[in-house]
KOLMAR-906278 format. One record per residue (C-alpha): x, y, z; residue number from 1; residue in one letter. Coordinates in steps of 0.05 Angstrom, whole numbers, plus 5000, padded with zeros to 4 digits. Each point is the difference from the previous one (the first is absolute). Example, Ala and Ser with C-alpha at 12.3 -4.5 7.8 and 13.67 -1.06 7.14 Angstrom:
+------+------+------+------+------+
|   px |   py |   pz | resi | resn |
+------+------+------+------+------+
| 5246 | 4910 | 5156 |    1 |    A |
| 5027 | 5069 | 4987 |    2 |    S |
+------+------+------+------+------+
***
This chain:
+------+------+------+------+------+
|   px |   py |   pz | resi | resn |
+------+------+------+------+------+
| 8747 | 3043 | 7757 |    1 |    M |
| 4987 | 5036 | 4938 |    2 |    D |
| 5080 | 5000 | 4964 |    3 |    C |
| 4970 | 5073 | 4958 |    4 |    S |
| 4988 | 5039 | 5077 |    5 |    M |
| 5047 | 5019 | 5047 |    6 |    R |
| 5018 | 4954 | 5057 |    7 |    M |
| 4955 | 5021 | 5049 |    8 |    L |
| 4995 | 4972 | 5077 |    9 |    I |
| 4964 | 5013 | 5050 |   10 |    T |
| 5035 | 5031 | 5059 |   11 |    V |
| 4974 | 4954 | 5051 |   12 |    A |
| 5050 | 4942 | 5028 |   13 |    G |
| 5057 | 5035 | 4950 |   14 |    L |
| 5061 | 5029 | 5035 |   15 |    C |
| 4996 | 5077 | 5017 |   16 |    A |
| 5014 | 5045 | 4941 |   17 |    L |
| 5076 | 5017 | 5033 |   18 |    S |
| 5018 | 4933 | 4993 |   19 |    A |
| 4973 | 4978 | 4936 |   20 |    C |
| 5036 | 5014 | 4920 |   21 |    G |
| 5002 | 4906 | 5000 |   22 |    G |
| 5048 | 4993 | 5059 |   23 |    H |
| 4997 | 4987 | 5068 |   24 |    K |
| 4991 | 5047 | 5052 |   25 |    P |
| 5073 | 5003 | 5039 |   26 |    T |
| 5030 | 5028 | 5067 |   27 |    D |
| 5038 | 5051 | 5020 |   28 |    N |
| 5062 | 4948 | 5020 |   29 |    K |
| 4994 | 4981 | 4924 |   30 |    H |
| 5040 | 4924 | 4993 |   31 |    D |
| 5076 | 5009 | 5027 |   32 |    A |
| 5014 | 4973 | 4926 |   33 |    Q |
| 4976 | 5048 | 4958 |   34 |    H |
| 5038 | 5073 | 4981 |   35 |    A |
| 4953 | 5055 | 5006 |   36 |    S |
| 5007 | 5063 | 4955 |   37 |    I |
| 5045 | 5060 | 5009 |   38 |    P |
| 4958 | 5071 | 4992 |   39 |    R |
| 5037 | 5060 | 5003 |   40 |    Q |
| 4966 | 5069 | 4987 |   41 |    P |
| 4986 | 5042 | 4927 |   42 |    F |
| 4977 | 5063 | 5016 |   43 |    G |
| 4936 | 5024 | 5010 |   44 |    K |
| 4939 | 5026 | 4967 |   45 |    T |
| 4974 | 5077 | 4984 |   46 |    T |
| 4969 | 4998 | 5064 |   47 |    T |
| 5066 | 4968 | 5050 |   48 |    G |
| 4978 | 4924 | 5013 |   49 |    Q |
| 5044 | 4959 | 4996 |   50 |    P |
| 5020 | 4951 | 4947 |   51 |    V |
| 5038 | 4931 | 5005 |   52 |    E |
| 5032 | 4949 | 4964 |   53 |    L |
| 5001 | 4938 | 5007 |   54 |    Y |
| 5039 | 4941 | 4946 |   55 |    T |
| 4969 | 4936 | 5002 |   56 |    L |
| 5066 | 4953 | 4969 |   57 |    S |
| 5005 | 4916 | 4989 |   58 |    N |
| 5059 | 4954 | 5001 |   59 |    A |
| 5000 | 5008 | 4926 |   60 |    K |
| 5015 | 5070 | 4998 |   61 |    G |
| 4938 | 5026 | 4981 |   62 |    M |
| 4984 | 5066 | 5034 |   63 |    Q |
| 4942 | 5037 | 4991 |   64 |    A |
| 4987 | 5072 | 5034 |   65 |    T |
| 4942 | 5026 | 5037 |   66 |    I |
| 4984 | 5069 | 5038 |   67 |    I |
| 4934 | 5018 | 5036 |   68 |    T |
| 4980 | 5055 | 4954 |   69 |    Y |
| 4956 | 4965 | 4952 |   70 |    G |
| 5020 | 4936 | 5015 |   71 |    G |
| 5047 | 5014 | 4949 |   72 |    V |
| 5060 | 4951 | 4959 |   73 |    V |
| 5048 | 5044 | 4996 |   74 |    T |
| 5045 | 4947 | 4977 |   75 |    S |
| 5010 | 4924 | 4969 |   76 |    L |
| 5060 | 4974 | 4991 |   77 |    K |
| 5005 | 4928 | 4964 |   78 |    T |
| 5064 | 4962 | 4971 |   79 |    P |
| 5003 | 4992 | 4916 |   80 |    D |
| 5021 | 4936 | 4965 |   81 |    R |
| 5071 | 5017 | 5031 |   82 |    T |
| 4978 | 5014 | 5076 |   83 |    G |
| 5013 | 5080 | 4986 |   84 |    A |
| 4948 | 5033 | 5041 |   85 |    M |
| 4964 | 5057 | 4991 |   86 |    A |
| 4944 | 5040 | 5009 |   87 |    D |
| 4937 | 4987 | 4959 |   88 |    I |
| 4951 | 5053 | 5011 |   89 |    V |
| 4984 | 5080 | 4997 |   90 |    L |
| 5006 | 5046 | 5053 |   91 |    G |
| 5037 | 5050 | 5041 |   92 |    F |
| 5067 | 5004 | 5047 |   93 |    D |
| 4964 | 5039 | 5047 |   94 |    S |
| 4937 | 5020 | 5042 |   95 |    M |
| 4997 | 5073 | 4952 |   96 |    D |
| 4990 | 4963 | 4929 |   97 |    G |
| 4944 | 4958 | 5029 |   98 |    Y |
| 4965 | 5062 | 5032 |   99 |    L |
| 5008 | 5032 | 4937 |  100 |    K |
| 4947 | 4988 | 4953 |  101 |    E |
| 5017 | 4936 | 4957 |  102 |    N |
| 4958 | 4946 | 4960 |  103 |    P |
| 4997 | 4951 | 5067 |  104 |    Y |
| 5070 | 4963 | 5002 |  105 |    F |
| 4991 | 4929 | 5039 |  106 |    G |
| 4942 | 5028 | 5049 |  107 |    A |
| 4934 | 4964 | 5021 |  108 |    L |
| 4945 | 5024 | 4972 |  109 |    I |
| 4918 | 5002 | 5021 |  110 |    G |
| 4957 | 5018 | 5022 |  111 |    R |
| 4974 | 4988 | 4924 |  112 |    Y |
| 5072 | 4973 | 4939 |  113 |    G |
| 4991 | 5029 | 4943 |  114 |    N |
| 4950 | 5058 | 4968 |  115 |    R |
| 4931 | 5001 | 5027 |  116 |    I |
| 4947 | 5031 | 4946 |  117 |    G |
| 4981 | 5079 | 5008 |  118 |    Q |
| 5036 | 4996 | 5067 |  119 |    G |
| 4924 | 4965 | 5031 |  120 |    R |
| 4963 | 4943 | 5009 |  121 |    F |
| 4935 | 4971 | 5038 |  122 |    S |
| 4998 | 4941 | 5052 |  123 |    L |
| 4932 | 4987 | 5021 |  124 |    N |
| 4960 | 5067 | 4976 |  125 |    G |
| 5045 | 5046 | 5032 |  126 |    N |
| 5052 | 5037 | 4953 |  127 |    S |
| 5065 | 5014 | 5018 |  128 |    Y |
| 5053 | 5054 | 4971 |  129 |    S |
| 5064 | 4989 | 4991 |  130 |    L |
| 5069 | 5048 | 4985 |  131 |    A |
| 5009 | 5000 | 4920 |  132 |    R |
| 5067 | 4995 | 5008 |  133 |    N |
| 5018 | 4968 | 4934 |  134 |    D |
| 4958 | 5056 | 4954 |  135 |    G |
| 4924 | 4975 | 5001 |  136 |    E |
| 5024 | 4943 | 5036 |  137 |    N |
| 5025 | 4984 | 5070 |  138 |    H |
| 5062 | 4955 | 5002 |  139 |    L |
| 5037 | 4950 | 5059 |  140 |    H |
| 4957 | 5023 | 5053 |  141 |    G |
| 5007 | 5071 | 4995 |  142 |    G |
| 5035 | 5078 | 5012 |  143 |    L |
| 5020 | 4948 | 5072 |  144 |    K |
| 5009 | 4938 | 4995 |  145 |    G |
| 5013 | 4935 | 5039 |  146 |    F |
| 5069 | 5033 | 4950 |  147 |    D |
| 5005 | 5052 | 5047 |  148 |    K |
| 4987 | 4969 | 5064 |  149 |    A |
| 5037 | 4992 | 5067 |  150 |    I |
| 4999 | 4934 | 4999 |  151 |    W |
| 5019 | 4957 | 5071 |  152 |    A |
| 5063 | 4953 | 4990 |  153 |    A |
| 4995 | 4919 | 5043 |  154 |    K |
| 5056 | 4959 | 4993 |  155 |    D |
| 4965 | 4930 | 4986 |  156 |    V |
| 5053 | 4958 | 4972 |  157 |    S |
| 5004 | 4934 | 5012 |  158 |    T |
| 5067 | 4935 | 5002 |  159 |    V |
| 4968 | 4999 | 4916 |  160 |    E |
| 4995 | 5080 | 4975 |  161 |    A |
| 5014 | 5064 | 5032 |  162 |    Q |
| 4929 | 5035 | 4997 |  163 |    R |
| 4983 | 5061 | 5014 |  164 |    L |
| 4921 | 5033 | 5011 |  165 |    E |
| 4970 | 5062 | 4969 |  166 |    L |
| 4939 | 5017 | 5040 |  167 |    T |
| 4954 | 5060 | 4994 |  168 |    Y |
| 4939 | 5030 | 5012 |  169 |    A |
| 4956 | 5034 | 4964 |  170 |    S |
| 4938 | 5047 | 5023 |  171 |    R |
| 4944 | 4994 | 4971 |  172 |    D |
| 4988 | 5061 | 4953 |  173 |    G |
| 5075 | 5000 | 4986 |  174 |    E |
| 5017 | 5022 | 4922 |  175 |    E |
| 4917 | 4992 | 5000 |  176 |    G |
| 4996 | 4918 | 5009 |  177 |    Y |
| 4946 | 4977 | 5052 |  178 |    P |
| 5021 | 4959 | 5059 |  179 |    G |
| 5054 | 5001 | 5050 |  180 |    N |
| 5040 | 4953 | 4962 |  181 |    L |
| 5068 | 4965 | 5042 |  182 |    S |
| 5054 | 4968 | 4949 |  183 |    V |
| 5061 | 4948 | 5015 |  184 |    T |
| 5050 | 4993 | 4948 |  185 |    V |
| 5040 | 4948 | 4999 |  186 |    T |
| 5075 | 4997 | 4967 |  187 |    Y |
| 5049 | 4944 | 5008 |  188 |    S |
| 5054 | 4989 | 4975 |  189 |    L |
| 5007 | 4914 | 4987 |  190 |    T |
| 5062 | 4959 | 4984 |  191 |    P |
| 4976 | 4986 | 4934 |  192 |    D |
| 5016 | 5067 | 4976 |  193 |    N |
| 4928 | 5019 | 5011 |  194 |    E |
| 4964 | 5072 | 5017 |  195 |    L |
| 4935 | 4972 | 5026 |  196 |    R |
| 4951 | 5052 | 5008 |  197 |    I |
| 4944 | 4985 | 5047 |  198 |    D |
| 4932 | 5059 | 5010 |  199 |    Y |
| 4954 | 4981 | 5050 |  200 |    A |
| 4946 | 5051 | 5019 |  201 |    A |
| 4923 | 5010 | 5035 |  202 |    A |
| 4944 | 5054 | 5007 |  203 |    T |
| 4955 | 5022 | 5048 |  204 |    D |
| 4968 | 5037 | 4939 |  205 |    K |
| 4969 | 4974 | 4918 |  206 |    D |
| 5063 | 5025 | 4966 |  207 |    T |
| 5052 | 4979 | 4940 |  208 |    V |
| 5058 | 4973 | 4999 |  209 |    V |
| 5060 | 4983 | 4945 |  210 |    N |
| 5067 | 5005 | 5036 |  211 |    L |
| 5067 | 4994 | 4961 |  212 |    S |
| 5073 | 5013 | 4988 |  213 |    N |
| 5024 | 5034 | 4955 |  214 |    H |
| 5072 | 4993 | 4986 |  215 |    A |
| 5043 | 5024 | 4937 |  216 |    Y |
| 5030 | 4943 | 4976 |  217 |    F |
| 5071 | 4996 | 4962 |  218 |    N |
| 5040 | 4936 | 4994 |  219 |    L |
| 5055 | 5022 | 4984 |  220 |    A |
| 5006 | 5050 | 5056 |  221 |    G |
| 4976 | 5060 | 5012 |  222 |    Q |
| 5008 | 5046 | 4950 |  223 |    G |
| 5041 | 4971 | 4952 |  224 |    E |
| 4965 | 5014 | 4940 |  225 |    G |
| 4919 | 4982 | 4966 |  226 |    D |
| 4970 | 4928 | 5012 |  227 |    I |
| 4982 | 4987 | 4935 |  228 |    L |
| 5039 | 4939 | 4999 |  229 |    G |
| 4972 | 4980 | 5054 |  230 |    H |
| 4961 | 4927 | 4979 |  231 |    E |
| 4915 | 5001 | 5036 |  232 |    V |
| 4962 | 4943 | 5005 |  233 |    T |
| 4934 | 5009 | 5026 |  234 |    I |
| 4949 | 4948 | 5016 |  235 |    F |
| 4941 | 5039 | 4979 |  236 |    A |
| 4955 | 4986 | 4947 |  237 |    D |
| 4960 | 5064 | 4998 |  238 |    R |
| 5013 | 5064 | 5023 |  239 |    Y |
| 4962 | 5064 | 5021 |  240 |    T |
| 4997 | 5058 | 4935 |  241 |    P |
| 4991 | 5065 | 5030 |  242 |    I |
| 4979 | 5067 | 4978 |  243 |    D |
| 5037 | 5063 | 4977 |  244 |    K |
| 4997 | 5013 | 5081 |  245 |    G |
| 5039 | 4933 | 5005 |  246 |    L |
| 4927 | 4976 | 5024 |  247 |    I |
| 4989 | 4923 | 4985 |  248 |    P |
| 4935 | 4991 | 4964 |  249 |    T |
| 4981 | 4946 | 5040 |  250 |    G |
| 5002 | 4958 | 4942 |  251 |    K |
| 5056 | 4939 | 4998 |  252 |    L |
| 5030 | 4993 | 4940 |  253 |    D |
| 5042 | 4941 | 4981 |  254 |    K |
| 5083 | 5015 | 4991 |  255 |    V |
| 4996 | 4952 | 4936 |  256 |    E |
| 5023 | 5044 | 4942 |  257 |    D |
| 5019 | 5068 | 5035 |  258 |    T |
| 5067 | 5022 | 5030 |  259 |    P |
| 4970 | 4979 | 5069 |  260 |    F |
| 5008 | 4935 | 4978 |  261 |    D |
| 5058 | 4980 | 5049 |  262 |    F |
| 4982 | 4907 | 5016 |  263 |    R |
| 5064 | 4990 | 4975 |  264 |    T |
| 5055 | 5035 | 5007 |  265 |    P |
| 5020 | 5079 | 4966 |  266 |    H |
| 5038 | 5068 | 5006 |  267 |    P |
| 4972 | 5045 | 5032 |  268 |    I |
| 5032 | 5052 | 4941 |  269 |    G |
| 4966 | 4954 | 4939 |  270 |    E |
| 4937 | 5022 | 5005 |  271 |    R |
| 4985 | 5057 | 5039 |  272 |    I |
| 5021 | 5047 | 4943 |  273 |    N |
| 4936 | 4969 | 4965 |  274 |    N |
| 4943 | 5040 | 4973 |  275 |    K |
| 4954 | 4970 | 5037 |  276 |    D |
| 4933 | 5049 | 5032 |  277 |    T |
| 5020 | 4975 | 5060 |  278 |    Q |
| 5082 | 4996 | 5011 |  279 |    I |
| 4983 | 5081 | 4963 |  280 |    A |
| 4944 | 5005 | 5071 |  281 |    F |
| 5061 | 4981 | 5047 |  282 |    G |
| 5052 | 5028 | 4959 |  283 |    K |
| 5034 | 4932 | 5007 |  284 |    G |
| 4984 | 4944 | 5057 |  285 |    Y |
| 4952 | 5034 | 5049 |  286 |    D |
| 4948 | 4932 | 5004 |  287 |    H |
| 4961 | 4947 | 5046 |  288 |    N |
| 5008 | 4930 | 4976 |  289 |    F |
| 4944 | 4957 | 5017 |  290 |    V |
| 5041 | 4944 | 5041 |  291 |    L |
| 4977 | 4917 | 4979 |  292 |    N |
| 5008 | 4988 | 5077 |  293 |    S |
| 4937 | 5043 | 5013 |  294 |    G |
| 5028 | 5015 | 5066 |  295 |    G |
| 4985 | 4974 | 5069 |  296 |    G |
| 5070 | 4950 | 5009 |  297 |    S |
| 5074 | 5017 | 4983 |  298 |    L |
| 5008 | 4991 | 4931 |  299 |    A |
| 5056 | 5023 | 4943 |  300 |    P |
| 4975 | 5061 | 4978 |  301 |    A |
| 5055 | 5023 | 4952 |  302 |    A |
| 5083 | 4982 | 4978 |  303 |    R |
| 5054 | 5061 | 4989 |  304 |    V |
| 5065 | 4984 | 4969 |  305 |    K |
| 5053 | 5037 | 4988 |  306 |    D |
| 5052 | 4975 | 4941 |  307 |    P |
| 5061 | 5046 | 5031 |  308 |    K |
| 5006 | 4986 | 5072 |  309 |    S |
| 4957 | 4929 | 5002 |  310 |    G |
| 4948 | 5010 | 5057 |  311 |    R |
| 4938 | 4982 | 5004 |  312 |    V |
| 4944 | 5027 | 5017 |  313 |    M |
| 4947 | 4950 | 5025 |  314 |    D |
| 4922 | 5040 | 5025 |  315 |    V |
| 4945 | 4951 | 5041 |  316 |    R |
| 4949 | 5032 | 5037 |  317 |    T |
| 4927 | 4979 | 5014 |  318 |    T |
| 4973 | 5066 | 4970 |  319 |    E |
| 4962 | 4995 | 4929 |  320 |    P |
| 5031 | 5062 | 4972 |  321 |    G |
| 5072 | 5016 | 4973 |  322 |    L |
| 5016 | 5076 | 4985 |  323 |    Q |
| 5052 | 5005 | 4944 |  324 |    F |
| 5030 | 5070 | 5003 |  325 |    Y |
| 5062 | 5012 | 4945 |  326 |    T |
| 5031 | 5067 | 5040 |  327 |    G |
| 4962 | 5032 | 4945 |  328 |    N |
| 4995 | 5072 | 5033 |  329 |    F |
| 5075 | 4993 | 5023 |  330 |    L |
| 5019 | 5057 | 4978 |  331 |    D |
| 5083 | 5024 | 5022 |  332 |    G |
| 4980 | 5042 | 5038 |  333 |    T |
| 5021 | 4955 | 5072 |  334 |    L |
| 5066 | 4989 | 5023 |  335 |    T |
| 4989 | 4934 | 5039 |  336 |    G |
| 5059 | 4956 | 5042 |  337 |    K |
| 5071 | 5012 | 4983 |  338 |    A |
| 4974 | 5063 | 4963 |  339 |    G |
| 4980 | 4954 | 4945 |  340 |    K |
| 4948 | 5032 | 4948 |  341 |    V |
| 4928 | 4973 | 4988 |  342 |    Y |
| 4991 | 5003 | 4941 |  343 |    R |
| 4939 | 4974 | 4950 |  344 |    Q |
| 4993 | 4916 | 5010 |  345 |    R |
| 5055 | 4987 | 5045 |  346 |    Y |
| 4948 | 4964 | 5045 |  347 |    A |
| 4947 | 4961 | 5008 |  348 |    F |
| 4940 | 4995 | 5043 |  349 |    C |
| 4958 | 4928 | 5020 |  350 |    M |
| 4953 | 5017 | 5047 |  351 |    E |
| 4954 | 4953 | 5014 |  352 |    T |
| 4934 | 5017 | 5020 |  353 |    Q |
| 4920 | 4996 | 5001 |  354 |    H |
| 4976 | 5038 | 4923 |  355 |    F |
| 5007 | 5088 | 4989 |  356 |    P |
| 4937 | 5023 | 5010 |  357 |    D |
| 4963 | 4950 | 5031 |  358 |    S |
| 4948 | 5021 | 5052 |  359 |    P |
| 4974 | 5039 | 4930 |  360 |    N |
| 4992 | 4925 | 4962 |  361 |    K |
| 4965 | 4943 | 5039 |  362 |    P |
| 5018 | 4949 | 4941 |  363 |    E |
| 5058 | 5012 | 5034 |  364 |    F |
| 5033 | 4953 | 5053 |  365 |    P |
| 4971 | 5046 | 5065 |  366 |    S |
| 5057 | 5032 | 5049 |  367 |    T |
| 4943 | 5010 | 5050 |  368 |    T |
| 5023 | 5005 | 5090 |  369 |    L |
| 4936 | 4980 | 5036 |  370 |    K |
| 5005 | 5001 | 5085 |  371 |    P |
| 5012 | 4922 | 5016 |  372 |    G |
| 5050 | 4981 | 4946 |  373 |    E |
| 5080 | 5002 | 4993 |  374 |    Q |
| 5036 | 5039 | 4927 |  375 |    Y |
| 5054 | 4947 | 4987 |  376 |    K |
| 5040 | 5004 | 4943 |  377 |    S |
| 5076 | 4971 | 4994 |  378 |    T |
| 5052 | 5015 | 4940 |  379 |    T |
| 5059 | 4959 | 4986 |  380 |    V |
| 5069 | 5032 | 4962 |  381 |    Y |
| 5043 | 4946 | 4982 |  382 |    R |
| 5070 | 5006 | 4982 |  383 |    F |
| 5050 | 4960 | 4962 |  384 |    S |
| 5054 | 5005 | 4944 |  385 |    S |
| 5011 | 4967 | 4945 |  386 |    E |
+------+------+------+------+------+
***
């Protein structure tokens, strides 16, 4: 299998899609020794659809809460070096915040994560037009992407870990994309303080797929100042430079001797105001890194450490790319959980993905999914302290 390509596996002989995501199917009885995931109401959408919140936890006290609206990770509590717990992702205390315009806090992203230039692409000789919801470009699935969908939830926990399976059926033509797409995303909270996300999808017509999660992290705690002192390592020798519209040029430039060289740890703020043209285009870091692993198997992608709290986040993924974003467009107009105001660079994102604008860049790893194939992707965020 070509590791530069998405992991595509024929559906024949595999589990049903609802049981995918790297886990064995579980029946409704569950093992008597495992604890089921608590759930509670979390308000309603503007059309009156109920939204539920699920709370995953492990024996070490780590906790993740996820809502069925957008599959949003609304909170993620992890210990610092003293054992003190803090919520390290940006978000809102109630449904009202998520219903208002916000920068995809904690949400599942699809059908296509990141940007598609000019809101259009061609596939098999057919042209497809998408919403231009980011200037002249298409961003994160359109006006009503997966971040605004109501996902069906199922507790598929085992003795080893609490697991929440979310499913969504995206109709042919939804947001301009071809094909009926069946999607399953499974969140797992492991005993090793890992938040694991397994993605699976199948289609009945050739389409493009690029799924991700858009959590905004601050390892000091959500709303606790900027992240410029966080030390970042990214396992990538190259990145995809962008134009003024933040669309990749198609080149794979070396990070060596640039502000994008995170092959050894560097504080985020060390070079974020560099006069480099690419930094100017992104207003900071908002770029896709070409992971050395090439994708296809679960491998290290990045490491982030907050020296103050001692919290460490290690990222592993089967994806070939990683979008490193430093909250450049946060501007203090959003008030989040516990009344915290979110200002510029109060968070960073590590969005595992295929490359932006791949449908228009044949030189990039393909994001095309065909009938009879299965999209599979896994990302693991592991938390520790030093």
